C-alpha positions, 0 to 999 in steps of 0.5 A, spaced: 311 228 819 318 230 822 321 236 823 324 240 817 327 246 820 328 248 828 330 255 830 332 256 837 333 263 841 335 266 834 337 273 836 340 278 830 342 285 831 345 291 827 350 296 829 349 303 827 351 310 829 345 311 833 346 304 837 345 297 836 338 295 833 335 289 836 331 286 830 330 279 832 330 278 840 330 270 841 325 267 836 324 260 837 319 256 832 319 249 828 316 247 821 314 240 820 315 237 813 309 239 808 307 244 813 305 252 811 307 257 817 305 264 816 309 269 819 305 275 820 306 282 823 307 290 821 313 292 817 319 292 822 317 287 826 323 282 824 319 277 820 324 278 814 330 279 818 329 272 822 328 268 815 334 272 812 338 270 818 336 262 817 339 263 810 345 267 813 344 272 808 344 278 813 350 283 811 355 283 816 357 288 818 353 292 820 348 286 821 350 280 826 347 274 828 348 274 836 346 267 838 341 262 836 341 255 833 338 253 826 337 246 825 335 243 818 336 236 817 340 235 823 345 240 821 346 247 825 346 252 819 349 257 823 355 253 824 356 250 817 362 253 813 360 258 807 361 252 801 356 248 805 351 253 806 351 255 799 349 248 797 343 249 802 341 256 799 337 255 793 337 248 793 334 245 799 331 252 802 329 257 797 327 264 798 322 268 793 323 276 795 318 281 795 320 285 789 322 281 783 325 287 779 330 288 784 331 280 785 332 279 778 338 281 774 336 286 769 341 284 764 341 277 764 335 273 760 330 269 764 333 263 761 340 264 763 338 266 770 333 260 771 338 255 768 344 258 773 341 254 779 340 248 775 347 247 772 350 249 779 346 245 784 343 239 779 349 238 775 345 239 768 348 241 761 346 248 758 341 244 754 338 240 759 337 246 764 334 250 758 329 244 757 327 244 765 327 252 765 321 251 760 317 246 764 318 250 770 315 256 767 309 252 764 308 250 771 307 257 774 303 259 768 307 263 763 304 262 756 309 261 750 314 259 755 319 257 750 319 263 747 320 267 753 326 264 755 330 269 751 326 275 754 329 280 759 325 282 766 323 288 764 319 285 758 315 281 763 309 284 768 310 285 775 305 278 776 309 275 771 316 277 774 313 274 780 312 267 777 319 267 774 321 268 781 317 262 784 320 258 778 327 259 780 325 258 787 322 251 785 328 249 780 331 245 784 325 242 788 327 245 795 324 242 801 323 248 804 320 255 800 321 261 804 316 267 801 317 274 803 311 278 802 311 275 794 304 278 793 305 285 796 306 290 790 301 286 786 293 287 785 288 283 788 287 279 782 294 277 781 295 276 788 290 271 788 293 267 782 300 267 786 297 264 792 293 259 788 299 257 784 303 256 791 298 252 794 297 247 788 305 247 787 305 245 795 300 239 794 304 237 788 311 237 790 310 236 798 314 242 800 314 246 806 313 253 806 314 259 810 310 265 808 312 272 810 306 277 810 303 283 814 296 281 811 292 276 815 287 276 809 292 273 804 295 268 810 288 265 812 287 260 806 294 258 805 297 257 812 296 251 817 299 255 823 301 262 824 306 266 828 305 273 830 311 277 831 312 284 834 318 288 835 323 282 834 319 277 838 314 271 837 308 274 841 303 268 839 303 262 835 297 257 834 293 254 828 290 258 823 283 257 825 285 259 833 288 265 831 282 267 827 277 264 832 280 265 839 286 270 838 289 271 845 294 277 845 292 284 844 296 285 838 293 279 834 286 282 836 288 289 834 291 286 827 284 282 826 280 288 828 284 292 823 282 288 817 275 288 813 270 282 815 265 279 810 262 274 815 259 278 820 252 279 820 252 286 823 257 292 820 263 294 825 268 299 824 275 298 823 279 299 829 286 301 828 292 300 833 294 306 836 301 309 837 307 306 834 312 300 835 318 301 840 324 304 838 329 297 837 335 301 839 332 303 846 328 297 847 323 297 853 324 293 860 317 290 860 312 288 854 314 291 848 306 292 846 305 296 853 304 303 850 299 301 845 295 296 849 288 297 853 289 291 857 296 293 860 297 292 868 303 294 872 306 288 871 307 289 864 311 295 864 317 291 868 317 284 866 316 282 858 312 275 858 315 269 855 311 264 851 306 260 855 301 255 853 294 257 853 291 251 849 294 245 845 299 248 840 297 255 842 302 259 845 302 266 847 306 272 850 302 276 855 300 276 862 293 278 861 291 273 855 285 271 859 282 278 860 283 278 852 279 272 852 274 274 857 273 281 853 271 278 847 266 274 850 263 280 853 263 283 846 260 277 842 
């Protein structure tokens, strides 16, 4: 498999009255064809902003993509003109947003909204677009699809609206689907249905996926690889089994300790991550996780570690990752 998307040293900031918010701070990663990459971290860590930057959907001003390169099929998306990026968005790269009620136009029917992309990018007639829209709604499991094309968003439940959003995103058979916490506002049974739909469509269509979430439980059975983000940095990157089986960053360890486990023989208490993330306007000189870290040393306060290779395909930005591994061995 070849590399589909490659992001290099991406930095995005927002200029506010209080100062410059450093939202994304030199993020680099790649996504292979057909791969599912999970972007994980708490709210405000830069997951969504980094993907909106890739799509060039950052409002400017106040936002600004300060530096970086985003290569998709050999082209740097940050350097192409507006017409060219519009031909990529919704066509070759599609995005599903967190809240379908605010993403869907409340005064246009579902059929009109799905058909618009088909007419614009695929050159279909209105009749062809309507026929294809019915096929897409059936694909994502909406019953009586043809009769629902003339319904408005408020006539659908939250889970059904999210299915409509997935149908819209897949309308032009994109090579890359970016899903921005698409199950957050849904109950657990609907969440599972949405995840199953995406997994099935990935197998059928062969597309790559970037799934943004704060929920490691959701991503466990979906992703091939996970990037853990904190304060605008990627602080750990590894195959999904290694993130769960051999976490090396104290923050990743904290995330795993704060979710319930069903596979443990003895019961253990959930352990919260104490403290708060750093102020993104007044970023610390050293490691951004310093104040919350129980493995911190004097070096951490003065120098921010870069990602280093701890194992094959396993990278971590921590001066003391070997101590993290030893501590887990002592506990086990």
